[in-house]
N, C-alpha and C positions, 0 to 999 in steps of 0.2 A: 055314587062317587062324587057327583056335583055338589051335593049337600056338604060333604066334608070340606070342600074348598070355598064355601060361601063366606064372603067377608065384605058385604056391601058398604058398611060404614067406613071401613079402611079404604076400600076402593075409591069412594067419593072423596075422602080426605087426601088421598094420594093424587087424585086427578086435579083437585082444586089447587093444591100446592105446586104440582107440576106446571099447570097453566100459569100460575103466578110467577114461577121462576122463568118459564119460557118468555113471558111478557117483558121480563127485564133484559132479555138478550138483544144485542145489536144484530144486524143481519149476518155478520161473520160468525158470531157465536151460535146463532140459530142454525146456520148451515152445518156447523161442526157437530152440534149436539143431537140433531134430529135426523134420522134416516127414515124417509117417508115410507119406504117399502117395508111393510111388516114382515114380509116373507124373505127379506134379505138374509142369505145364509150366514152372515156374520152375527146374526142374533143368537146363533147356537154356539158361539165361542164362549167358554167359561174358564179358560186356562189361566191359572193364577201366577204363572211365572212372568218375569219382566219381558216385555216385547216392544219392538220399535214401531209397530204398526197398529196400535190401539185405535179403535173407533171412539167417537165421542169427544167431549170437551173435558180437558184436565182441570183439576182444581186450581192450578196455578194460572189459568186464564180467566178466572172469575174474581170479581171484587168481593169485599168482605160481606156485603149483604147477600150476594148470590151464594157464597159458600154456606152461610147460615141456612138458607133455604134448602140447599142440598142435604145438609145434616138433618134438617127438619123432615125431609122426605125419608131419609133412612130411619129416623126415629119412628115415623109412622109405620114403616114396613116391618119392624122387628120389635120384640119385647125389650125392656130396659136392659136386662143383663146382656143380651146379644148386642144391643146398641153400644154398650160400653166396650165390648170386645172389638167391635168394628172401629170405634174411636181409637183404641189403644194400639191395634196392630200396625197402622201406618207409622206410629211413633217409633216402632222398633227399627224403622229405616234409619233413624239417626244413630241407633246403637250399631247397626250393621255398617254404616259409613265409617264409624270409628274403628270397627274390627277389620274392614277390608281395604283400608287406605293403602297399605303397602303393596297389594298385588292387583288392585283394579285401577289405580292411577288417578290423575287429577280430574277426569270427567266424572268421577264418582260423586262430586259435589252437586252436580245437577241431575244425576241418575238416581241416587239413593236419597229420596226426599219424600216427605209425607204429603206432598202436593201432587205426586204423579199417580193420581187415581182418576178414572175417567167415567163420566156420566153420559149414557147414551139413551135416547128414546127411539124406539122402533115403532113405526106406525103413527097414528094420530091420537094424541091424548085428548080425547073429547068425550062429552057426555054420552053414555050408553054406547061406547065404542070399545074396541079391542086394541091394546097397545102393550108394549113392554118397556120397563125401566130397568136398566142395568148399571150397577156401580162396580167397576172392575179395576184392579191393580194388583200389585204384588201382595199375594196372600189374602186377598179379599175379592170375592165375587158374590154379589147379590143379584139375583134374577127375579123380577116380578112380572109375570104376564097377567094383565088385568083383562078379563073377558066381560064385555057388556056392563061394566061398572057394577058387577055382582060377584064374580068368582075371581080368586087369585091363586095362581100357581107360583110357588116361590122356590122351586128347585130346578137345577142343582144349586145349592148354596155351599160355597167352599170358603174355608178360613184356614190360614196357616200362621205359623209363628217361627221366627228365627232371630236370635237363639232361644232355646228352651232351657238349657242348662248353663246358667251363668250367674255371676254375683250381682244380680239386679232384682228389682222388685216388680218390674213390668212383665208379667207372665199371663197374658190374656186368655190363653187356652189351657190353663192349669187343670181345670175340671174335665175338659173335653178329652184329655189324655189320662189324667190322674185317676178318674173314676174307673177306667178300664184296668189300670194297674191294681187298684184296690180289689176289683173283682177277681183278677188273676191270682192275687196273693191269697184269696180266700179258698181257692180250689184245693181239694185233696189230690193225691197222686192219680187216682183213677179218673177224676173229673178233668185234671190237667191233660192227661193222655188224650182225652176226647177233644179238648179245646184247642190244643196246639197242633196245627196242621203241617207245619214245616219249621225247620230250624234256621231258615234264611228268610229275611224280610224282602219284599219287593222294593224296587227303587222309588216307585211312586204308586198311585192307585192301581190296583189290579184291573179295574174296569177302565182305566185310562181316562181320556177326556172325551169319550164318545157322547154325542148328543142324546142318544137313547141306549140304555143298556140292553144287550142282546141276550140270546138264550144262554150263551156262555162267553167268557172273556178271559184273556191271558194278559199279564202285565208286560210292559216293554222291558228290554234288557237294561236300560238305564234311563234316568230322568234327563230330559233334554237340557243340555248345557252343563250336566253334572256327570261326566263319564268316569269320575273317580270311584263310583260305586256301581258295580255291574253284576248282574245275576246271569246264570246259565239257562239254557233251554230246559234242562231238567228241573231247575228251580221254578221256571215259569209253569211247567206242567203241574208241579206239586201245589202251586199257589192258585191254580185256575179257579175261576168263579163259574158256577153252574146255577142258573136261576132256580130250576126245579129240584136241585139236590144241594141244599145248604150244607156248608162245611161247619165243623166245630161242634160245640156242645149245645144241646137243646135246653131251654129254660126248664123243661120238665124234669131234668136230671139235677137241678140245683135245689138247695135247701130254701126255706122261706126267706131267710136273710139274704141269701145270694140272689134269689129272684128279685127281691126289692132293689138290690144293687144294680142288677141288669136293667130293670125298668128305669132306674134313676139315670143310668148312662144314656139310654135311649131318649129319655125326657130332656136331657141336656142338649141333645142335637135337635129334637123337635122344637126346642125353644128358639130355634132360628126361623120358625114360621110365623106369619102374622098372628099377633096376640088374639085377635078376634076369632080365629079358627083353631088356635092351639089346643084348647081343651078338647075339642072334637077329635083331633088327631090323637091325642093321648088316650082318650077313651076308646077309640077304634082299635088302637094297639092292644089294649087290655081285653077288649071284647073278642079279639081274634084268638086269644089263648096264649099263655106263656110257653106252651109246647111248640108254638110256631115262631118263637124268637130264638135265634142261634147266635152264639158268640164264638168267634174263631180268632186265634192268635198265631203269629209267625215271628221268627227271629228271636233275638235276645229277650230274656224275661226280667231284665233290669234296665234302669234308666242309663242314659249315656252310651248306649250301643244300639245298632239298628234293630228296630222292632216295628210291628204292624198288627192291627186288629181290624176286624169288621163285625158288624151286627147285621144279620140278614133276617128280615121279616117278610110276610106276604106282600107288603106294600113298599117298605123302605129298605134302603141299603145305606149303612154308615160305613165309611172307610176312614182309617187314620193311619198314616205312615210317617215314621220318623227314622229315616235310614241314612240319607246323605249327611255328610258332616259328622259322621260318627254318632248318629242318633241325637243330633242337635239342630234339626231342621224339620219342623212338623207341618204336614199337610193333612187336612181333614175335609170331609164332604158328607152332606146328606143328600140322598137321591130318592126320587119316587119312580119306581119302575115304569109306571104307565103314564105319569103326568109331568115328567120333566119338561120344562118349557111350555107347559099347558097342553101337551100332546093330545091326551084323551078329551080334555075339555073342549079344545078346538075341533077335534074330530067329531065329538058328540053333537056339538051345537052348530057346526058349519052348515049353512044352507037352511036351517030351521027358522031363521029370523032374518029379515031383510037388512037389518043393521049389521049383520056379521058377514057371512059370505066368504070367510077366510078358512083355509085349511092349513093344517100343520105342514111346514115346508119339508122337502126331502132332505135327508141327511147328506151333507156334502162330503166328498173325500178330503181328508186333511193333507196339507202340504208338508208341514213339519212334524206333526204328531199323527200317530195312527188313530183314526176315528171311525173305522168301519167295524161293525159288529156282526157276529154270526146270527143268521136267521134260522138255522136248523138246530136240532138237538145234538148233543154231544154223542159221539159214537162210543161203542163199548170199549174201544182201544184207549179212550181218553184223549184222543186227538180230534181236531176239527174235521167235520164231515167234508169240508172243502178240500182238505189234504187228501183224503181217501179217494175222492173223485177227480183229483188232479186239477182242481180249480185254483184260482189265485187265492193265496192265503191272506186273510185280513189281519193276521197276527204276526207276520214276518217270520214264520218258521221256515227254515231252509227245506227244500224238497228232499234233501238227503235224510231227513228224519223218517221217511217212509221206506221200508225194505221191500223191494219188489212190488207185488200187487196184493200183499197180505193186509196192508193197512196197519201193521204193527210198528210201534215207535222204536226207532233205532237210537235210543238215548242211553 
C-alpha cells in the first residue's frame, strides 16, 4: 500500500513551496495559517459547504505574490486538468452572487466571493517530516497529508459546482458528472435494473462527511442548510452503503465498450491525485479486476432533476450527488477506504522512525453534521447493529424503527 502513495518528488516540491510561502507571512498570517498540532481534530474537516468558522488563512488576506504561491502549491498537488477545475470552481461564486441577490441580501457581496478559500497547514512543514496542507472553501477541498517527505495521501478530495444547468460556459465538472450519464445511457434494460438502486436520490453524500468510512453508512435526511430537499427513512435504508456488499452493477456484466466507459469515469476522479502517483493508482484499479468495480445510480435518469451515482471498488469510493436546487447543485468526492487523511500510512509507519512518532487522530464527534461511522457489520434486517442492541444510533434513526425485540424495521 505504501508504494501506491509514494510521490517523493512532489512531496519535496510541495515542502519547498510551502516553506517559501510561510517565509513571506507576517506573524499574524503565520498564526492564522499554521496549526502546530498535527493531531488537531480540525484536520479531519473536509465539508465543502460555506461555514463561518474555517481554520486557516483566506485568500483575501494574502497579497498578490502570496496568492500566486498558493496556486503554485495547488498546481504541484494535482494534474493540470484538475488544477483548471479548482481554478474555475471559485469563479462560479460570482455567478451565484448574481443568482442569489434577491433572497440572500446585501451581505452576499462579501460572502459569495472567489477569495473565500482557506489554506491551512497542520503540523510542521519541514524536511523529512509529516504535515498536512488543506485548501478548503465552497465546493473545493484538497487534502494532502505528506509523510516523511516520501508518501502523499490526497483524499478525501471533494469538488462541487453550482449551477450545473445554466446558459453559461463555465462548467468545470462536466466530465465528472457527464461520463456517468453516458455510461447510464449505454445500459440495456437488464443492466439498468441492476445499476439503479433507488428512484430517489440522497440529499448529499450517502457516506456523509465522516473522517473515515465505516462498515456501512446511511445518508442524512437533508443537506445542512438546504431543507428544501428531504428524504425519508425508507429512502435512507434503500440508499445505504455497505462496504463489503457493493450496490449496483459489476463491471463484469458490462460490454467491452461499457467497461472502457466505466474505467474512464473512475480515471476522471483518480486524476485528482498527485500526478506522480496517478498512473500507479490507475494500474492498481485495473489489476484488481473489472469485476470488482461497481456502478450504482439513484434518482432521476435525466439532467435537471435530483440524481446520484457512486462507484465502489476495493480501495476507492466515488460519490456524486446533484439533488438540491432541482438537480442544479453538484457535489462530488473521491475517497480511499483505508487511507483518507493518511490513516493507514500514519498507522503503518508511526513509531518505526524517530522522525515520525505520530498516530492517526481519533475521529471526533461532529457538532453540526453526523460524522460517526458504524464499526460493526450490517445485520440481516438491513438496520444498524447498534439499533438492534439499543445502543446510540450514529445515523439518527428514531428508536421507533425497531418493533419490539425482533430487530425488524418498522418502515
